[in-house]
N, C-alpha and C positions, 0 to 999 in steps of 0.2 A: 946459424942462430939468427943472423940479421934478417933473413927472409921470413923466418918464423915469427919474429917480433913484429915485423911490418904487418903480417897477416892478422896477428892478434890485436894490434892497434886499430885495425879496421873492423874489429868486432867479429872476426871469424873464429871458429872453434876447431880444436884439434880432434883428430880421430883417435880411437882407442890405441891403435898400434903406434901412431905418431907420438902420443903422450908417453907411451911406454919407452920409446927410443930416446926421447928427450931426457927422461930421468936417468936412463943408463948412461947417457953422455955426461950428465952432471956428475954422476958418481965417478966417472973416468977422468974428470977434470978437463973436459973438452971446451968448457965455456969459462970465461973470466967472471970475476965477482960482479962487475957492472952488468953483464948480460943476465946473470942469475937474478940480480936485484930487479932488473927490468921485467923479467918473467914473473917474479913474485908480485910486482906491482900490477901487472895485468889482471891478476885474479883478485886484487883489491878493488879494481874498477868494475868488474862484472862477476856474475856467478860462474862457478865451475860446473861443467856438465857431468852427468853420470858417466858418459864415455871417457871424459878426461880423467875424472877421479879414479875410475876403474883401471885405466891404462897406467896411471902413475902408481897405483897400488900394486898392480901385477909386476911392474918393474922392481919395486922395492922388495916384494916377497921373493921374486926370482933371485935377487942378489943377497938376500939375508943369510945370516949364519943360523941355520935351523937348529932347533932344540925340540926333542920329542918328549913332551910331558902329557901326551894325550890320554894316558891311562888314568890321570888324576882328574880329568874333565874340569879344569879350573875356570874361574871367572876373572875378568879384568874389569876394573872400575876406573874410568878415565874421562877427562874432559878435553875438549879440543883446545882450550886456552883461547886467548884472543878476545875475551869478553871485556877487558879493560877494568875489571873489578878488583884485581889484586887481593883475592881472598887467600886465607891460609890454606894449608894443604888438605882440603876436605876429602878429596877422592882417596888420597893415600891413607888418611886416618880411617876412612870407611873400609878400605881393604883389610886393615888389621882387625877391625871390628867384625867383619864377615869371617875372617880366618879364625878369630876367637870364638865365633859361634859354631865352628866345626866344619866349615866349607874350605875347599882348596882355592887358592888365589894365585894368579900370575900377573903381577903388576908390571906393566910396561910404561916407562917414563923417561924424562929427559930433564935437563936444566931449564929453568924458566927463561923463555924468550920474550914474553910480553908482561911478565909479572916478576916480582922479587924472588919468589921461591917456587921452583918446579919440584916435582917428586924427587929428582936426583939431588937437588940442593938440600932438601930436608933429610934425605938418607945420608948424605955426606956430613951434615951437621951432627949426626949421631954416630959417626965413625964407620959407616958401612963402606966396605971395599967392593967395588963392582967387578963382576966376573962374567965371562961367557963360557966357563968350564962346565960342561954338561953334568959331570959328576957332582960338582959342588951345588949346582942348581937343583939337581934331583935330591940331594941330601937336604937342602933347605925346605923344599916343599914336603918331603917325606917326614921331616922331623917336627916342623912347626906349622905346616899347612900353607905356607906362603913363600913365594920366590919373587925377587926383584930383577927386572931385565932393563939395564941401562941402554937406551936405544942406540947410541952411537957405536956400542960394541957389537951390535948385531946387524947394522946396516951402514955400508960405506957412504951412501948418498946423504944420509942424515948427518954424518960426521963432516962431509965435504961442505955442506951448506951452513953449518952451525955458526961460523963467524959472520956470514952475511946476515943471517936471521937475527943475530945478537945486535949487530950494528944498526940494522933497520928498526928493530924494536917495535915492529907492528905485526899483527897477525898475518899469516900467509897460508897458502894451500898446504904447506907442510904441517901446520896446526891441524888441518883437516885429515891429513894422511896418517899422522901419528897413531891415532886410535885404531886404524885399519891394518896396521902392519906389525902388530905384536908377533914376534918371530915364532911363537909356538902355535899361533892361530887358535886361540882359546875356544872352548866349547860354548862359553857364555860371556856376554859382555854388557855392561851398563855404561852407556856413553852419554855425556852431557854436551850440549851444543848451545851456541850463543844466539841463535835466531831460529824462527820457524821454517824458513826455506831449507836450512841445513838439516833440521829434524826430518823433513820429508826426503831430502837427498840421501841421507844415511839410511833411512828406512828402506828406500828402494835398493840401495847398494847391498845392505845386509840380506835382503830377501833372496839375493842370488847366491848367498853363501850358506854354509851349514851351521853357522854360529847362531845360537838363540840369543836374542838381544832385547834390550829396552833402550830407547833414545829419550832423553829427558831434556826439558828446557823450561827455565823460569821466565815468565813473560816480560819481566823487567830487564832481561838481557843476560842473566847468569847462565854459565855453561854447566850448571848442576842444579839440584833442587836446593834453593837457597832459603826457602820459607820467608822471603821478603815480599813475595807476590804469589799469585796463582801460578801453577806449573802444569805442563803437559807431559804425558808419558805415552810413548808409542811402542807397542809390542807387536809381535807377529799377528796376534789374534784380535787386538783392540788398540784404540787410541782414546785416551781419557784425559779430561781436564780436572785437576784437583785444586782445592784451596787448602792452605795450611790448617784451617779450622776443621775441615772434613776429617783430618787425621788426629785432631786433638792438640794441635800446636798453635801457640800464639805467633803472630807475625813478628819478625825481627827487622832491625834496621841494617842498612848497608854497613855502617860503622861496626856493627857487632861481628862481622865476618872478615874484616880487613886483616891482611897478613902483616901489616907494618912496613917499615922502610928497609929492613934488612933480613937476610935469610935466617939470622940468629933469632930474630923476633918471631918469625913464622914458625921456626922449629920449636920455640918455647910454647906456642899455642898448641902445636901438635903434641908436644910432651904433656901438656895439661889435659888435653882431651883423653889421651890413653890412661892417664893417672886419675881420671874422673874428677879433676879439679878445675876444668874449664868453665866458662860462663854457660848458662843454660842455653843461650842462643847457639853457641859454638857446638855444644853437645847435641842439641836437637838436630842441627843441620847434618852432622855426621851420622846420627842414628837413622834419619829418614832416607839418606842415600844408601846406607848399608841395607836397610829394609827392602828397598826396591831391588837391590842387587840379589838379595836372598829370594825374592819372588821370581826373578828371572830364572834362577836355578830350580825353584819349586813353584811352578805356576799354579799348582793346586792349593797352595796356602793363601789364606786371606792376608791382606796387607797388615791387618791388626796383629796377626800372629807373627809376621815377619818383623814388625816394629818391636814386639816384645822380645824376640830373639836378639835383635841388635842391641836393645837397651840392656838386656841381661849380660851380654858379652862385655859391655863397657863397665857396668856397675858391679859385676862380680869379680872384675879383675882379669877375666880370661883374655881380653884384647891386649892388656898390658903384658900378661905372661907370654902371649904369642910373640909380641914385639921383643921382649927380653930374650926369648929363645932364638929369635931371628938374628938379633945382634950377636949372640954368642957364636953363631955359625958364620956370619957374614962380615965380621970385623977382622 
């Protein structure tokens, strides 16, 4: 590892196979925490290449605990994290909104590394018990249309680096990898990123896969559609810049989306969204992310139609009913 670090400090890049081997070594505990932290730091100092990202991704997928839910053709809605905005669990709430609208969802998530509440934090706050049991996972998606995949249960490398990531408390290339290594390799994915170079990097990476995707970025730095600024959406067939006003939404403030200082506070906002008692800004943010996820699955639908479906899921109580059935199965 010392020689690899020297090369990286001199601004050299890893090859695809080399990156793959390094991740395998991390999972096997061949490097100490200081070495792993140094490796993470390198990718804070410079951009990761498509070859490096692909090699890291291939290693994680090779080592994963696979689960076959391909017959459901589910979607995953996820952000890279690392945007420094400490939002409430927008992607997770959007997942239950999409499932409430009648689509299958396979949410891949973890504890928050750079924010107070990651997807796994909000799930635990509601009493969810994580599992990698294929039968239980299949029952969940069959019964309520959604399944939750706690990342460390499915990938040893993510579990191995969790303490280092938590102690560093800064974004890392593991934030970039998380969305790419959902163990079921979903048919569809809506991915939020915190800058435009990452939007293009992921677009290039996804184009080599069979996943139909949309990569979204709010131009003021959010890794989701925040409605605090204009935002860009990149799909296989187009890339488009939107304003909130184009979709009929008022702009909101950063404070409107803050997740608070504790996982309990963030979980309370999540609860309010699904009970349709959240603030208008919180509700709008979830609806717009859910709508673009629906359009990934159904590209023939106009975004206005997708927005109406997402809004109806929340206001009719279908999203809440989906969540309540999910809790019955997963507690």
